[in-house]
N, C-alpha and C positions, 0 to 999 in steps of 0.2 A: 504494500500500500504506500503510495507516495502522497506527500502533502504539497500543495501549491503554495508558493510564496505569496503573501498578501500584497496587493497593490499598494503603492505609496499613497497615504491619505492623511488628512487632518484628523487627529484624535480628539483635540479640544482646542478652544480659543479662550483667551483671557485678556483683560485690560484693566487699568486702574487710572483714574484721573488725579490721584494724589501719590506722592512718593511713599512707597512701602516696599518691603522686600517681596511679598507675595502679591499675586493679582488674582481676583476672583474670576472663575470661569464664567463664560457668557454663552448664550444661544448662538450668537454671531458677533463678528467684529467687522468693521469696514476699514479697509486700507485706503489711504489717500495718497495719490502719486506725489512723490517728492517730500512727503511729510511723515508718514507712518500710520499708526493705528488711531483712528478718529477717537478723540476724548482721552487718549492715553497720555500720561505725564511725560513720556519720552518722545512724543511726536514733535517734529519740527525740522527745519532745514539746517539748523546749527545744533551742536551737541547739547544734550539734556542730562547726561549722566553727571551727577554732582561733582565728583572728583575731576572730571575732564573739564567741566565749566570753570572750576577754580583755576585750572592751568591756563585755559584759553577758551573763553565762551564763543569765539568766532569760528572755531573748528567746524567743518562740515559734519553733519550727523550721519555717520556710517552705521549707527545702531538704532535705526528707526523701528525695526522689527526683530524680536528675539525668538528664535525657533529652537526647540529642544526635542530630542527623540524620546518617545515613551519607553523605549527599550532600556534607557538609562535607569528609569525607575525600577525596572525588574532587576537590573544589575546591582543597584544599591540595596534593594530589598533582601538580596541574598546575603548581604553583610549586616542586616538588622535595621535598616533605615526605611521608614515609610514616607514616600514622596508621591504626591498626586499632582495632576495638571495645574499649572499656575503657581504652585508653591515656590518654585525657584525663579519666579519673576518673568517667565516666558509669556509671549503673546500667542504663539502657535506651538502646540504639542503635536508632533508628527508620529507616524508609525510606518514601518516598511521601507525606510530610506536611510542610507548611511550618510547622515548630514555631515559628520566630521570628515568624511572622505571626499567631499565635494571640493573642487577648486574654486578659487576666487573668480567671480564673474559668472558663475552658474546662475541661470534663470530658473526660478521655481514658479510654475503656474499653479496657483492655489484656487481650486474651484474653476468656474467658467471664465472669470475675468481677471482676477488679481495676479500680478507678476512681481516677484521680489527678486532682486539681484543680491547674491551672497557676497558679503564684503569681508568676513573673517570670523574668527573664533571669539566667543565670550571669554573674557578674562575673569574667572571667578574670584571673589574676594572673601574676606573674613566674615561677612554677613551670613554666609552659608553655615558657618559654625554656630553663629548666634541662633539660626533657625533650628539646626540639629547638630549638636556638638560631635565633631569627628567626620561630618559629611564632606567637608572641604577636601580631606585626604582621599575621599572616594572619587571626587570629580577632578582633582589635580594630582597627577602622579608622574612617575618616570618609567620609560620603557627599559628594556634590557641594555640598551646602549647609553642610557642616562639622559635621553631627550625628554623634555617636559611634555606631558600630555594633558591637554585641557579638554574635558569631556562635558562641560556644562552648556553645550549648545553653540549655535552660530548666530551671527547678526547679518542683517541685510537692509537694503533700501528699497522703497516701493517704486517700481517703474510704471506700473499701471494699477490703478485702484480697482476696488471691487469688494463685495461682501463675501466673507468666508464663514463656513460652518463646520462643525464636526461631521465627518463622513465625506467631505469634499475630496476629490482626487488631487494628487500632486503630480504634475508633469515636469520632468527635468530636461533642461537644454544646457548642455555643456558648452563652455566658451571654446574658441579656436585654440589649438595647441600652439606652443607648449603651455600646459596647465601650470598655474601658480598655486602651490599648496596654501591652505589657510594658515593665517597667523593671527594673533590677537589684535582686536581693534578697540 
């Protein structure tokens, strides 16, 4: 008996109009071209992440949408951590897609209209340990060669707006080669 691989899809969507670590899940969210998630505190053309605003508030916002793979929740559950959609601050929880393996510039079509361009990796911070102590070590580690691994999702900018909901499909369009691996943004 063989099992078919599930198609890439949206598992959950989340947003929050105020700064907080977690974001409540929603029935749908609307992505706005060049801005991010409508009504979300991180939406805008310039950076909205507090530490980055302190450095230079005029930086372009490469973190308009945060996507995280639901499979990470299963991985950390095996180590005793319970995490559900929105709790790590993501806007879109995906399933059936290797987000961390995508190159910079990948286009993700979410549902029928919305398109997000992948800009890089989320750089997890100590707030994760404030949420659940020890969780940071689960989402930031080193491989056998000593390279830093960041597993807390990816960031992107909205190319084309649209409303997305749990169950929507995700189509992947890779950029031209050579592919640039993801790095923190």
